[in-house]
N, C-alpha and C positions, 0 to 999 in steps of 0.2 A: 693769351693776349703776348704779341709783339713787341720788341723794344722799340722804345722811342728816345732818342736823343735829345738831350735839353742842352746843347752845346752851344746853338744858335742862342738861345738865350744870355751864358755866358759874354757870347762875344758880344751882344748889345752890351753889355753892362762892362765888359772891357774898352767899348772905341768910348762908351760916356766917361770910363776914368780917363783916358787919352785928352779926351774934351776939356777934361779939367785939371788937366797939365798932369796927371799921375800916371804912375807906368800902368800900361792896359793891360789888367789882371781882371776877368769875372770870374761871378760863382752863380752857380742857379743850386739849391738845393729842394730833392723834390721827396714829396714819403712812401712808402711802399704800396702805393695805390697809382704814383707816377703824377699826382698834383705837386705842383709849385707851391712851397711853402715858404722860401725865402729869394732873394737872389743883390748879387749888389757888385758893388766897383772896387777896386785901390781908392783908400780913403786918408792914407798917411800924411800926406801934405795938408790935405784940408783939414785935418781934425788934431795935427800934431802930434798923434801918436802910431808910434812904430809896430804897434800891432793891428792896425787898423788894416790888414791887408781882406782882399776879397772873399776869401774862405772863411776866414774868423769873423767879420761881419755877419755874411748868410748863416753859420752857425749860431752864430748869438742870436740873431734873427726870429730862426727856427726853434730854437731853446725854446727864447722864452714866449712863443708864440704855442709851443709844446707844454709846456709849465715843467720842461724836467730837463735834465742836462744830460743827458743821452740820445740820442736818435737811432734806437737799432730800425733796421731795415731802410731805411735814410738810404740816399745816392746824392753825390755831390758831383758837381760838374766845374770844371774850374778848368779856362783857357793854359795856366802853366803850370808843372808841375812844382806841387806844393813846399813851401821850405820848409828846413826841421820843425820849427818852429809850429806852423799850421800841419803839418804831418802830426804830431805830436797832440795837437787840438782835436784832429781827425780820427785819432785812437784814441783817446778820452771820450768823443761823442758816442763811439762805438758806429760810427757812420757805417751801413755795411759796403758800398760799394763807391768806390773812387775814380770818376772817368778826368784826361786832362787831356791836354794838348800838345802844346809845346813842350820839350824837355828843358831844363834848365842848368847845363852843366857846372857854370857858376856858381848856384845858391839853391839846387833842386836838393832835398831831401828825401824824394821817394826812390829813385832808382839811380841817382847822385850820391856823391858827398855822404853824409852818415846813414844813409837806406836806411830809415825811423823803424821802419815797419818790420827789418830783417833780423833785429835787435831785441834777444827775450827780454829785454822789460818791458816790449811794446804791449799794454794791457787789451789793445784788439788789433789784427791786423784785416784789412780791410779788401775786399778784391782789387784789385788794381786793374785799368783800361788804360795806359797812355797811349797817343797818336790822334786822340778825336780830335777831326778837325785843326790838325797840328800843321799843316799848312798857312791857314790862316791865321791861327794865333801866332804861329811867330813872325808874319807879314807885318800885323801890326804893332807887334812888341820891337823889329827891325825897324819900322816907320818913324815909331817913335823915336828910337835913339837916335836915327839919324840925322832927326828933326832938333835934335838937341845940340849936335855938332853942329851943326849949319847957322846955328845962333851966336850972334856977334862976338855974345858977354861968354859966351861958353869958350871960345876960342882962346 
């Protein structure tokens, strides 16, 4: 069985998030057989919930479906490098593989900033594959933030 990327699903979720006025981040979670079990986009503003990041929402849905707080063997695709809080949850859920698109020099927690998985306190360290569909993920983010700067009420 060859590798199949599910980043296009995460990108669809990121585009939908942007359409809702959310920061365009999307996630897709697949089980060990490669079956999509959850997908989500950011909903922090819509839900008035600072934890409603795409990764968290997808992990919550997958855990609920599995009836477990752990998802061993699962792979998470996300369009932006997870923040420190999301990285910790990925570790807690025992996600096997993390694929992400754009790096996040300002708020990332995997390859930037606190590098959560590098800490000895990390409960579990997934395999990490950065740069998957990086250019498209980065373009979505840049266009979103440029549109915010162009609004008269934000000047």
